[in-house]
N, C-alpha and C positions, 0 to 999 in steps of 0.2 A: 262317524262324524262327531265333531266336538263343537261345543257352543261356549262362548265366553260368558262368565257369570260374575256377579258381584255380591259381596256380603251386604244383605239389607238389614240384618239385625241379629242380636243375640238375646235369647230369652229362654223361656221354659215351656216345655210341652208336657201335657198330661200323660201319665202312665199309670198302670195298676198300682205300683208302689209309691206313687207320688209324683211331683213335678220333676222333670229331667231337663237339664240345660241343653239348648239346642242353638246351633248356628244356622241361620236361614240364608240360603243363596237365592238370588233372583237370576233366572236363566230362561231364555226362550219364552218369555211371558208367563212363566210359572215360578213357584217357589219350591225349593228342595230343602227340607229341614234335615239337618244332620245332628244327631244327639251326641253330645260330648260330656266330659267331666266338668265339674264346677271350676276346677283350676284352669282348664283350657278355655272355658267360657269367659272367665275373668281376664285371662291373658289376651284373648282377642278383643273382648269388650273395652278394656282400657286403652288399647291402641285406637280403636274406632272413636272413642270419646276424647282422645288426645290427652289422657291423664297419665303422665309418666310415673313410674315407681322410683323409689329412692335408689334402688340398686337394680342392675339388669336381671330380668327373668331369663330362664333357660333359652327361650327363643331369641331374645336379644343377644345373649352371649353367642349363640350359634351363628347368627348373622354377622356379628362383629368378627368372630374368628374366621369365618368363610371369606369375608371381605379382606381381612388382614393377610390371608394366604393367597390373595389374588383371584378369588372366585366370586361368582354372582349367581343369584337364583333367577332363572329366566321366566319360569312359570310353574304353577302347580296344576295337577290334573286330578280330578275325581273321576276315576276311569272304570270302576267296577262296583257292583253291588251284588253280594251273594249271601243268601240266608239272613238278610237284614243287616249285614255288615258292609259298610262302605270301604273302599280301597282307594289309595291315592299314590301319586308319584310326585316327586320334586325334580324338575329339570334344572340342572345347573351347568355352569361352565367356568373354565378358567383359561387364561391365556398364558402360553409359555412360548417364548421367542416369537411372539406375534401370531401364533397359530392357536385357534380355539380347541380346547379339549372338552368334550361334552360328557356329562354324567347324568345318570337317572338313579334316583334313590327311592325305594319303597318307603311309604310313610303312613302314619295314621292320618286320616283326613283332618282331624283337629290340629295336629302339628303342622301339616301342610298349609292349612288356612291361617294359623298363627304366624307362620313365616311370610305368607303372601301379604297379609295386611301390614306387616312391618316394612317390607321392601317394595310394596305397591306394584307387584308383578301381576300379570294376568292369571286368572283362575279360569280353567276350562273344565267342563263337565261333559262326559260322553252322552250321546243321544240315548243310548240304552239305559243309563242311570236316570236321566230325566224322564224317560218313558215309564220307568218303574216307580220312581220316588217323587216325581213332580206332583205338585198340588196347585189347584187354582188359587190365585191370590186372595179371594174372598174366603178361603177355607182356613187361613192362618190369621190369627189376631195378634196385634202388637199393642201392648198397653190395655186400654179399656175397650177397644173396638177393632174393626178390620183395618188393615193397612190402607192408607190413602196416599197415592203417589202424585196427586195433583197439586 
């Protein structure tokens, strides 16, 4: 079973070597933190904050090229977690002669999420991933305190 998620924040999590950037998904009443590189965190964060770059970033370029060739991203899936590594898929399609042709691409979760926030497509997370990586909302802090959704 899959559950629709949303990106609720981009921040940093504590790790033995120092802070590590993370994208936090809200799904099924829990938070799922996914650690990413600093570049990926900035790529996702700037879109969420509505701050454009002077020139397109790689994810912007990919979306523009896909669109120019008649394709679209339908959704992204965070569908597996093995040995602490998340796995993702990008579901896309294009129309040729009025008929849809569907594609599934393996992707790093950070790339999939960077694309999803740009095209505003659904993000879904498998139940198994949530069961393993989900955290109660009060266990993740944003800014100086716990997240407050009220």
